[in-house]
C-alpha positions in Angstrom: -86.2 -105.3 -69.0 -84.8 -104.8 -72.5 -85.4 -101.6 -74.4 -85.4 -99.4 -71.4 -85.7 -95.6 -71.6 -81.9 -95.4 -71.0 -81.1 -97.5 -73.9 -79.3 -95.6 -76.7 -81.2 -96.3 -79.9 -81.3 -95.2 -83.5 -78.4 -94.2 -85.7 -77.0 -91.7 -83.2 -74.7 -94.3 -81.7 -73.5 -97.2 -83.9 -73.5 -99.8 -81.1 -76.4 -99.4 -78.7 -75.9 -100.4 -75.1 -78.6 -102.5 -73.6 -79.4 -102.3 -69.9 -81.9 -104.3 -67.9 -84.0 -103.4 -64.8 -81.2 -104.3 -62.4 -78.8 -102.0 -64.3 -81.3 -99.2 -64.1 -81.8 -99.7 -60.4 -78.0 -99.6 -59.9 -77.8 -96.4 -62.0 -80.6 -94.8 -60.0 -79.0 -95.6 -56.7 -75.6 -94.4 -57.9 -77.2 -91.2 -59.1 -78.5 -90.6 -55.6 -75.3 -91.5 -53.8 -72.2 -92.3 -55.8 -70.4 -93.3 -52.6 -72.8 -96.0 -51.6 -70.9 -99.1 -50.4 -71.1 -102.0 -52.9 -72.7 -104.3 -50.3 -75.5 -101.8 -49.5 -76.0 -101.1 -53.3 -76.3 -104.8 -53.9 -78.9 -105.2 -51.1 -80.9 -102.3 -52.4 -81.1 -103.7 -55.9 -81.5 -107.3 -54.8 -78.4 -109.0 -56.1 -75.2 -110.5 -54.7 -72.3 -108.1 -53.9 -70.0 -109.8 -56.4 -72.7 -109.5 -59.1 -73.3 -105.9 -58.3 -69.6 -105.1 -58.5 -69.3 -106.8 -61.8 -72.3 -104.9 -63.2 -71.0 -101.5 -62.0 -67.7 -102.3 -63.7 -69.5 -103.3 -66.8 -71.6 -100.1 -66.8 -68.3 -98.1 -66.4 -66.5 -100.1 -69.2 -69.5 -99.5 -71.5 -69.2 -95.7 -70.9 -72.6 -95.4 -69.2 -71.0 -94.5 -65.9 -68.5 -91.8 -66.7 -67.4 -90.6 -63.3 -68.3 -89.9 -59.7 -68.8 -86.4 -58.4 -69.0 -84.6 -55.1 -71.9 -82.2 -54.4 -70.4 -79.1 -53.0 -72.2 -76.7 -50.6 -71.1 -73.5 -52.3 -72.7 -71.3 -49.6 -70.1 -72.5 -47.1 -67.4 -71.4 -49.5 -68.8 -67.9 -49.7 -70.7 -68.3 -53.0 -73.9 -66.3 -52.7 -74.9 -65.7 -56.4 -75.7 -68.4 -59.0 -76.8 -67.3 -62.4 -77.5 -68.7 -65.9 -76.2 -66.7 -68.7 -77.6 -67.0 -72.2 -75.0 -66.2 -74.9 -75.5 -65.6 -78.6 -72.4 -66.1 -80.7 -71.8 -63.5 -83.4 -72.5 -64.6 -87.0 -68.9 -64.0 -87.9 -67.8 -66.4 -85.1 -70.1 -69.3 -85.8 -67.1 -71.4 -86.9 -65.6 -70.9 -83.4 -68.8 -71.6 -81.4 -67.4 -74.8 -79.8 -63.9 -73.4 -79.1 -65.5 -70.3 -77.6 -67.6 -72.5 -75.3 -64.6 -74.6 -74.3 -62.7 -71.4 -73.5 -65.2 -70.7 -70.7 -65.4 -74.1 -69.1 -62.1 -73.8 -67.2 -62.9 -70.4 -65.6 -63.3 -70.8 -61.8 -66.7 -69.1 -61.8 -68.1 -71.4 -64.5 -69.8 -74.5 -63.2 -71.4 -75.8 -66.5 -71.5 -74.8 -70.1 -74.2 -76.0 -72.4 -73.9 -75.8 -76.2 -77.4 -75.6 -77.5 -79.2 -76.1 -80.8 -81.2 -72.9 -81.4 -81.2 -69.6 -79.6 -79.3 -68.9 -77.4 -76.2 -70.7 -78.6 -74.7 -71.2 -75.1 -76.0 -71.4 -71.6 -73.4 -70.9 -68.9 -74.0 -71.5 -65.2 -71.8 -69.4 -63.0 -71.3 -69.1 -59.3 -69.8 -65.9 -57.7 -69.5 -64.4 -54.2 -71.5 -61.3 -55.1 -73.5 -59.4 -57.7 -70.4 -57.2 -58.3 -68.3 -60.3 -59.0 -71.0 -61.6 -61.4 -71.0 -58.2 -63.2 -67.2 -58.3 -63.5 -67.3 -61.9 -64.8 -69.8 -60.9 -67.5 -67.8 -57.8 -68.5 -64.4 -59.5 -68.5 -65.2 -62.9 -70.0 -68.3 -62.4 -72.1 -68.8 -58.7 -72.9 -65.2 -58.3 -74.1 -65.1 -61.4 -76.2 -65.8 -60.5 -79.8 -67.2 -64.0 -80.5 -70.2 -63.2 -78.3 -72.7 -60.8 -79.6 -75.3 -60.8 -76.8 -75.7 -62.0 -73.2 -78.6 -62.2 -70.9 -78.1 -63.0 -67.2 -80.8 -64.6 -65.0 -80.2 -65.0 -61.3 -81.0 -68.5 -59.8 -82.9 -68.3 -56.5 -83.2 -72.0 -55.9 -82.0 -75.2 -57.6 -84.4 -78.1 -56.9 -83.3 -81.6 -57.8 
Protein backbone atom coordinates (compact mmCIF):
# COMPACT_ATOMS: atom_id res chain seq x y z
CA UNK A 1 0.00 0.00 0.00
CA UNK A 2 1.92 3.01 -1.26
CA UNK A 3 1.06 6.56 -0.16
CA UNK A 4 -0.05 5.55 3.32
CA UNK A 5 -1.08 7.99 6.01
CA UNK A 6 2.33 7.53 7.64
CA UNK A 7 4.19 8.55 4.51
CA UNK A 8 6.01 11.84 4.88
CA UNK A 9 5.04 14.07 1.97
CA UNK A 10 5.39 17.58 0.67
CA UNK A 11 8.36 19.86 1.06
CA UNK A 12 8.62 19.34 4.81
CA UNK A 13 11.12 16.49 4.33
CA UNK A 14 13.34 16.47 1.22
CA UNK A 15 13.40 12.65 0.89
CA UNK A 16 10.00 11.11 1.70
CA UNK A 17 10.03 7.62 3.18
CA UNK A 18 7.56 5.16 1.68
CA UNK A 19 6.04 2.39 3.73
CA UNK A 20 3.65 -0.36 2.66
CA UNK A 21 0.85 -2.18 4.45
CA UNK A 22 3.26 -4.67 6.01
CA UNK A 23 5.46 -1.87 7.37
CA UNK A 24 2.38 -0.21 8.85
CA UNK A 25 1.33 -3.49 10.46
CA UNK A 26 4.82 -3.87 11.95
CA UNK A 27 4.73 -0.30 13.28
CA UNK A 28 1.30 -0.85 14.77
CA UNK A 29 2.42 -3.99 16.58
CA UNK A 30 5.63 -2.34 17.83
CA UNK A 31 3.60 0.61 19.08
CA UNK A 32 1.50 -1.76 21.16
CA UNK A 33 4.41 -3.87 22.42
CA UNK A 34 7.97 -2.82 21.64
CA UNK A 35 9.31 -5.99 23.26
CA UNK A 36 7.39 -8.41 21.07
CA UNK A 37 9.67 -11.25 19.93
CA UNK A 38 10.52 -11.10 16.23
CA UNK A 39 8.99 -14.51 15.46
CA UNK A 40 5.66 -13.47 17.05
CA UNK A 41 5.75 -10.11 15.25
CA UNK A 42 6.40 -11.88 11.95
CA UNK A 43 3.48 -14.26 12.52
CA UNK A 44 1.13 -11.39 13.41
CA UNK A 45 1.93 -9.48 10.22
CA UNK A 46 2.11 -12.58 8.01
CA UNK A 47 5.75 -12.63 6.91
CA UNK A 48 8.83 -14.76 7.53
CA UNK A 49 10.88 -13.93 10.65
CA UNK A 50 13.98 -13.09 8.57
CA UNK A 51 11.93 -10.71 6.40
CA UNK A 52 10.40 -9.15 9.51
CA UNK A 53 13.79 -8.58 11.11
CA UNK A 54 15.04 -6.95 7.92
CA UNK A 55 12.03 -4.67 7.74
CA UNK A 56 12.35 -3.59 11.39
CA UNK A 57 16.03 -2.82 10.78
CA UNK A 58 15.14 -0.86 7.64
CA UNK A 59 12.45 1.11 9.49
CA UNK A 60 15.04 1.96 12.15
CA UNK A 61 17.71 2.88 9.58
CA UNK A 62 15.20 5.16 7.81
CA UNK A 63 14.55 6.98 11.09
CA UNK A 64 10.93 5.88 11.33
CA UNK A 65 11.54 3.77 14.44
CA UNK A 66 13.57 6.03 16.69
CA UNK A 67 13.64 4.04 19.90
CA UNK A 68 11.93 1.67 22.28
CA UNK A 69 10.46 2.81 25.58
CA UNK A 70 9.22 1.28 28.78
CA UNK A 71 5.79 2.21 30.15
CA UNK A 72 6.25 2.98 33.85
CA UNK A 73 3.55 2.59 36.48
CA UNK A 74 4.27 5.87 38.27
CA UNK A 75 1.74 5.16 41.04
CA UNK A 76 3.95 2.33 42.29
CA UNK A 77 6.77 4.87 42.57
CA UNK A 78 4.69 7.22 44.70
CA UNK A 79 3.60 9.61 41.96
CA UNK A 80 0.05 10.70 42.70
CA UNK A 81 -0.27 13.93 40.72
CA UNK A 82 0.07 14.40 36.97
CA UNK A 83 -0.50 17.79 35.42
CA UNK A 84 -0.25 19.66 32.15
CA UNK A 85 1.15 23.14 32.50
CA UNK A 86 0.60 25.74 29.79
CA UNK A 87 3.42 28.25 29.58
CA UNK A 88 3.51 31.61 27.82
CA UNK A 89 6.97 32.91 27.01
CA UNK A 90 7.59 36.61 27.67
CA UNK A 91 7.78 38.78 24.54
CA UNK A 92 11.31 39.80 25.55
CA UNK A 93 12.36 36.12 25.65
CA UNK A 94 10.89 34.96 22.33
CA UNK A 95 14.41 34.40 20.96
CA UNK A 96 15.05 31.97 23.84
CA UNK A 97 11.82 29.97 23.51
CA UNK A 98 13.49 26.72 22.41
CA UNK A 99 16.39 26.96 24.88
CA UNK A 100 13.92 27.72 27.67
CA UNK A 101 11.88 24.64 26.71
CA UNK A 102 15.02 22.49 26.60
CA UNK A 103 16.02 23.69 30.06
CA UNK A 104 12.88 22.02 31.43
CA UNK A 105 13.18 18.63 29.75
CA UNK A 106 15.85 17.24 32.09
CA UNK A 107 14.07 18.09 35.35
CA UNK A 108 13.01 14.87 37.10
CA UNK A 109 9.36 15.92 37.40
CA UNK A 110 9.08 16.72 33.69
CA UNK A 111 7.86 13.86 31.53
CA UNK A 112 7.25 15.70 28.26
CA UNK A 113 7.71 19.18 26.84
CA UNK A 114 5.76 20.30 23.77
CA UNK A 115 6.79 23.45 21.88
CA UNK A 116 3.62 24.74 20.23
CA UNK A 117 2.71 27.07 17.42
CA UNK A 118 0.20 29.47 18.90
CA UNK A 119 -0.85 30.08 22.43
CA UNK A 120 0.37 28.75 24.78
CA UNK A 121 4.00 28.49 23.68
CA UNK A 122 4.81 25.40 25.72
CA UNK A 123 2.88 22.52 27.21
CA UNK A 124 4.70 20.65 29.97
CA UNK A 125 3.57 17.35 31.46
CA UNK A 126 4.83 16.86 35.00
CA UNK A 127 4.46 14.08 37.55
CA UNK A 128 4.88 14.71 41.29
CA UNK A 129 4.22 12.94 44.57
CA UNK A 130 1.78 15.57 45.84
CA UNK A 131 -0.01 18.84 45.15
CA UNK A 132 2.55 20.55 47.40
CA UNK A 133 5.37 19.17 45.24
CA UNK A 134 3.55 20.37 42.11
CA UNK A 135 3.15 23.85 43.61
CA UNK A 136 6.86 23.90 44.52
CA UNK A 137 7.82 22.78 40.99
CA UNK A 138 5.77 25.57 39.39
CA UNK A 139 7.18 28.21 41.76
CA UNK A 140 10.78 27.06 41.49
CA UNK A 141 11.12 26.21 37.82
CA UNK A 142 8.44 28.23 36.06
CA UNK A 143 7.35 31.15 38.24
CA UNK A 144 10.91 32.24 39.00
CA UNK A 145 12.04 31.99 35.37
CA UNK A 146 11.87 35.46 33.79
CA UNK A 147 11.50 33.91 30.33
CA UNK A 148 8.04 32.67 31.31
CA UNK A 149 5.31 35.28 31.70
CA UNK A 150 2.30 33.11 32.56
CA UNK A 151 1.54 29.53 33.54
CA UNK A 152 -1.72 27.64 33.88
CA UNK A 153 -1.80 24.23 35.55
CA UNK A 154 -4.41 21.57 34.82
CA UNK A 155 -4.54 18.34 36.85
CA UNK A 156 -4.81 15.10 34.86
CA UNK A 157 -7.32 12.67 36.33
CA UNK A 158 -6.94 9.88 33.75
CA UNK A 159 -4.73 9.26 30.71
CA UNK A 160 -6.55 7.04 28.22
CA UNK A 161 -4.53 5.53 25.37
